[in-house]
Structures are given as structure tokens and as C-alpha cells.
N, C-alpha and C positions, 0 to 999 in steps of 0.2 A: 313130406310135409307141405300142404299148400295152404297159405295164408293170405287171408282177406281181412280189407275191414270194410265194417257194414255198421247200418244205424238201425237200431230195435228200440221201441218206447220211446224214438225221441233222442237217444243216447248212443254216439259215435264208439265203436267198439273195435277191437281188433280179433280173430278168429283164423281158425282152422280148418278147413274145408276136410270131411268125411262121408263122400259118397253125396247122400243127399243133406247131409248134417253139416251145421257149422257149430264146432265148439268154442263156446267164450272163453277168450285167453286172458279177460282183463284182469282176473288176479294174478298175472305174469306181468303184463305190460299196458299202461293207460292209453298206449297207440300203437302203432305202427312203428314208427319213427323212434318211438321210445323201444320198442322190442330190437331192432337195428342196433340203436345206440348201444344195446347191454351187450351185444356182441354173444360170442359161442354159450357164456352161461346163462344168459336168460333164453337163448336158441333151446339149451338142454334142457330147460324148464319147463318152456312150452312142448315140447316133444315130450317129456314125463306127464303132462296133464292131457295132453290126447292122449296117449298108449295108456293110459288108466281111466279114462272119461267113464265115468258112472254115476249112480246117486248124486255126491254132491256136487258136480261139475254141471252147469248151465249147457244145453246143446238144444239146438231151432232147429228147425227144419228149414232148408234153404228156400224154401216159397213163401217164407214169411218174415224173412229180412230184405234188407234193400243195400245192396255192394256197391262199393265205391271204385271207381279208376285209383290204381296206384299214382300220386301226384309226388312231382320231382320236388323234393328241397333245394332253395335255390341259397346262396349267401350274397345274392345281390343288393346292394345298398342304392336306394333310391334317394337323390338328394333335391 
């Protein structure tokens, strides 16, 4: 499963790439970091959404969204 962060309708979301479609995973996690922090349990939930993505799950053509590169999380404190 390929995950991505994308913007659609002015809102940044987390999704999974399936062919030329993006399956919205915002029902599972609000952000990529939330999905990662959720560990195996949230990843399994995301995989289930992708595997059963039908009528009630939002999906978009990849060409309709703006993708974002992965951003590193830092624990640096600036003083």
C-alpha cells in the first residue's frame, strides 16, 4: 500500500494510492503522522478501507489532487 498526503478542496488529507486513484483515509487518521503514530492497528484499519473501497469511501483521480512530499518530524527545540 502506497500512502500519500494530498490536498483537495483546500484541506490536507492522508490517502492511499491505488492505480491512478487516491483512496481517502481521513476516516482512519487525520494526518500521516497520526497514521504512523497509530502503529499496526491504524495501518490495518487503513488497509481494510483500501481493500473494501466502494461506494461510501471517497476516492479521487490522482490528477485531481495536489500531492505533498513527506516531511520529517523533528524534536528540535529552538530557544
